[in-house]
matplotlib code that plots the C-alpha trace (Angstrom):
import matplotlib.pyplot as plt

x = [-16.1, -13.5, -10.7, -7.5, -4.6, -2.0, 0.8, 3.9, 6.6, 9.8, 11.6, 11.1, 13.0, 13.4, 14.6, 15.7, 15.1, 16.1, 15.7, 16.0, 13.3, 15.8, 17.5, 14.5, 12.6, 15.3, 16.2, 12.8, 11.4, 14.6, 14.1, 10.4, 11.2, 13.7, 11.2, 8.4, 10.5, 11.1, 9.1, 8.5, 6.2, 7.8, 7.0, 8.6, 8.8, 10.1, 10.9, 11.2, 13.4, 12.0, 12.5, 11.8, 11.8, 8.6, 10.3, 7.4, 4.8, 7.0, 7.5, 3.8, 3.3, 5.9, 4.7, 1.0, -0.3, 2.6, 1.1, 2.4, 4.2, 4.0, 5.6, 6.4, 7.1, 9.1, 9.7, 12.1, 15.2, 17.2, 19.4, 19.6, 20.0, 16.7, 14.8, 16.0, 15.1, 11.6, 11.4, 13.3, 11.1, 8.0, 8.9, 7.1, 9.4, 11.4, 14.4, 14.9, 17.1, 18.0, 19.3, 20.3, 17.8, 20.4, 20.8, 24.6, 24.5, 22.2, 19.3, 20.3, 23.3, 20.8, 20.9, 24.4, 23.0, 20.3, 22.6, 24.1, 20.7, 19.4, 22.3, 23.7, 24.0, 21.7, 23.2, 24.7, 26.3, 27.7, 31.4, 33.2, 36.6, 36.8, 38.4, 35.7, 34.0, 33.5, 33.6, 32.3, 32.8, 34.9, 34.2, 36.2, 39.6, 38.6, 35.5, 37.4, 40.0, 37.2, 35.6, 38.9, 39.6, 36.1, 36.5, 39.9, 38.5, 35.4, 37.6, 39.3, 36.4, 33.3, 33.2, 35.7, 37.1, 34.5, 36.0, 33.2, 31.1, 29.3, 28.1, 24.4, 23.3, 22.6, 20.2, 19.0, 16.8, 13.5, 14.4, 17.9, 16.5, 13.8, 16.1, 19.1, 17.3, 15.0, 18.2, 20.0, 20.4, 22.6, 21.0, 24.0, 26.8, 27.9, 24.7, 26.1, 28.9, 26.5, 24.2, 27.1, 28.6, 25.3, 25.1, 28.5, 27.8, 24.6, 26.1, 24.4, 26.3, 27.6, 28.7, 30.3, 29.8, 31.7, 29.3, 29.1, 29.0, 29.1, 29.3, 26.3, 27.1, 25.2, 26.5, 25.3, 28.6, 30.6, 34.1, 35.1, 31.7, 31.0, 34.5, 34.0, 30.5, 31.8, 34.5, 32.0, 29.5, 32.0, 32.8, 29.1, 28.8, 31.4, 29.8, 26.4, 27.7, 29.6, 26.4, 24.3, 22.0, 21.9, 20.6, 22.2, 24.4, 22.3, 24.0, 27.3, 28.2, 30.8, 31.7, 32.8, 34.3, 35.4, 34.8, 32.0]
y = [-117.7, -119.1, -121.2, -119.3, -120.1, -122.3, -120.5, -120.0, -122.4, -121.0, -124.1, -126.4, -129.7, -131.3, -134.9, -136.4, -140.2, -143.0, -146.6, -145.4, -147.6, -149.5, -146.4, -144.1, -146.4, -145.4, -141.9, -140.2, -140.8, -139.3, -136.2, -135.9, -136.3, -133.4, -131.2, -132.0, -130.3, -127.1, -123.9, -123.0, -124.3, -126.5, -128.6, -131.8, -132.5, -135.9, -136.2, -139.7, -140.0, -143.1, -145.6, -149.3, -150.5, -148.9, -145.7, -143.3, -145.6, -145.9, -142.1, -141.5, -144.0, -142.3, -138.8, -139.6, -137.2, -134.7, -131.4, -129.7, -132.8, -134.4, -136.8, -135.9, -138.7, -138.3, -140.9, -142.1, -142.0, -138.9, -138.1, -136.2, -132.9, -133.4, -134.4, -131.2, -129.1, -130.4, -130.1, -126.9, -124.6, -126.3, -125.2, -122.5, -122.0, -118.8, -121.1, -124.4, -127.2, -130.1, -133.1, -136.6, -139.3, -141.2, -138.2, -138.6, -135.0, -135.2, -132.8, -131.0, -129.6, -127.1, -125.4, -124.1, -122.5, -120.2, -117.4, -117.1, -117.4, -114.6, -112.4, -111.6, -115.0, -116.3, -119.8, -121.8, -125.1, -127.9, -128.7, -131.9, -130.5, -127.3, -127.1, -128.0, -130.7, -134.0, -137.2, -140.2, -142.7, -141.8, -142.8, -145.5, -144.0, -144.1, -142.0, -139.5, -139.3, -138.9, -136.1, -134.3, -134.5, -133.3, -130.3, -129.5, -129.6, -127.6, -124.9, -124.5, -124.9, -123.7, -122.7, -120.5, -121.2, -123.7, -126.5, -129.1, -128.8, -132.1, -132.2, -133.1, -130.6, -127.1, -124.3, -121.5, -118.5, -119.1, -116.6, -118.2, -121.7, -120.9, -118.8, -121.2, -124.5, -123.2, -122.3, -125.5, -128.0, -130.8, -134.0, -136.0, -135.8, -132.3, -130.6, -129.3, -127.5, -126.1, -124.6, -123.1, -121.8, -120.1, -118.8, -117.2, -115.9, -114.3, -112.8, -114.7, -114.6, -118.1, -119.3, -122.7, -124.2, -127.3, -130.1, -133.4, -136.2, -140.0, -142.2, -144.3, -147.6, -148.5, -145.7, -145.6, -144.0, -146.0, -144.6, -144.8, -144.0, -141.1, -139.7, -139.4, -137.9, -135.4, -134.1, -134.0, -132.1, -129.5, -128.9, -128.6, -125.9, -123.9, -124.5, -123.6, -120.4, -119.5, -120.1, -117.9, -120.8, -119.7, -116.2, -112.8, -112.2, -109.7, -109.4, -108.8, -110.4, -112.1, -115.6, -116.5, -119.8, -118.5, -120.8, -119.7]
z = [58.1, 55.7, 57.3, 58.0, 55.8, 57.5, 59.3, 57.2, 58.4, 59.7, 58.4, 55.5, 55.4, 52.0, 51.9, 48.5, 48.5, 46.3, 47.6, 51.2, 52.8, 55.0, 56.4, 56.5, 58.9, 61.5, 60.4, 59.7, 63.3, 64.7, 62.5, 63.4, 67.1, 66.9, 65.0, 67.5, 70.2, 68.3, 69.1, 65.4, 62.7, 60.1, 57.0, 55.7, 52.0, 51.0, 47.3, 45.9, 42.9, 41.2, 44.1, 43.5, 47.2, 48.6, 49.8, 49.0, 50.7, 53.8, 53.8, 53.7, 56.6, 58.8, 58.0, 58.6, 61.1, 60.8, 59.8, 56.6, 55.4, 51.9, 49.6, 46.0, 43.6, 40.4, 37.7, 36.4, 38.6, 37.5, 40.4, 43.7, 42.0, 40.1, 43.3, 45.0, 42.0, 42.5, 46.3, 47.1, 45.0, 46.5, 50.0, 51.9, 54.9, 55.6, 55.6, 53.7, 54.8, 52.6, 54.4, 53.3, 54.2, 56.3, 58.7, 58.6, 59.9, 63.0, 62.8, 66.1, 64.2, 62.8, 66.1, 65.2, 62.0, 63.3, 64.5, 61.0, 59.3, 61.6, 60.5, 57.2, 55.5, 52.8, 52.6, 55.6, 54.8, 56.9, 56.7, 57.7, 56.9, 59.0, 62.4, 64.9, 62.8, 64.5, 62.5, 64.5, 61.8, 58.7, 55.1, 53.5, 52.3, 48.7, 49.3, 51.3, 48.5, 45.9, 47.9, 48.3, 44.6, 43.8, 46.2, 44.7, 41.1, 42.1, 43.7, 40.3, 38.0, 39.8, 43.5, 45.4, 48.9, 50.1, 52.2, 51.8, 48.7, 49.0, 52.7, 52.5, 55.1, 53.7, 54.6, 52.4, 52.8, 50.9, 48.2, 47.7, 47.7, 45.1, 42.9, 42.9, 42.5, 39.7, 37.8, 38.4, 35.6, 36.9, 38.2, 39.4, 42.0, 40.8, 41.7, 45.0, 43.1, 40.6, 43.4, 45.3, 42.0, 41.3, 44.9, 44.6, 41.0, 42.2, 45.3, 48.0, 51.2, 52.3, 55.6, 56.4, 59.8, 61.1, 61.9, 63.7, 61.1, 60.7, 57.7, 57.0, 55.2, 52.0, 49.8, 46.2, 45.0, 42.4, 42.4, 38.7, 37.3, 39.7, 39.4, 35.6, 36.1, 38.7, 36.3, 33.5, 35.7, 36.7, 33.0, 32.3, 34.9, 33.1, 29.7, 31.0, 32.4, 29.3, 27.2, 29.5, 30.5, 34.1, 33.4, 34.3, 37.2, 39.3, 42.7, 44.2, 47.6, 49.7, 50.8, 54.3, 55.4, 58.8, 61.7, 64.1]

ax = plt.figure().add_subplot(projection="3d")
ax.plot(x, y, z, "-o")
ax.set_aspect("equal")
plt.show()
């Protein structure tokens, strides 16, 4: 008899990576230990964005023996948005989480998301800025300020009423993940705003959930360069929408930022 097809994962975890070898040696085993204690099938997709420090080889070593895991390599380095546009549509899970490689939001915070994913919401995103969020170690003041300015600008140029656009811990239904990331065009720091702009434009129901978070040192953010890129990215979102590059708006929905 032919072999049965593998069970559909309940959860896909997509991890964008760029020169993450030092941090991933610690963080990926933590993620895998969490997943090993879950009652549902899952898959792990690590997407390397042109690393030069052996990140993909290390990811394969750490994922060896983990069922339904794979490493996708892309060249050259293009940005986190591009890595996710490769990895998210490749997912098979009913729900798709993207998480930063440093696990600044611990994986067990996902437990808070399931009630909302089982209900009426298509997109559930972590927030470091809502009441109930716990920040063990804060970012340097200039990064916090940059994040606040970006969120303020995004709220005026792209998204509506989202407290934390850039938190790297977001879960999508499979339909939403495939639809939104196939439409995305931005590679850099502004990709979060683009995806949430598209989610709101296309009527997906969004829920923000306060999370436990800590800052991991070794950021690749450069304040002047990335501030300019962020503003340029937000303006590109508006220009892309005006030019019809995202396709037709086909749904009508609501956005919720109410604390759970």
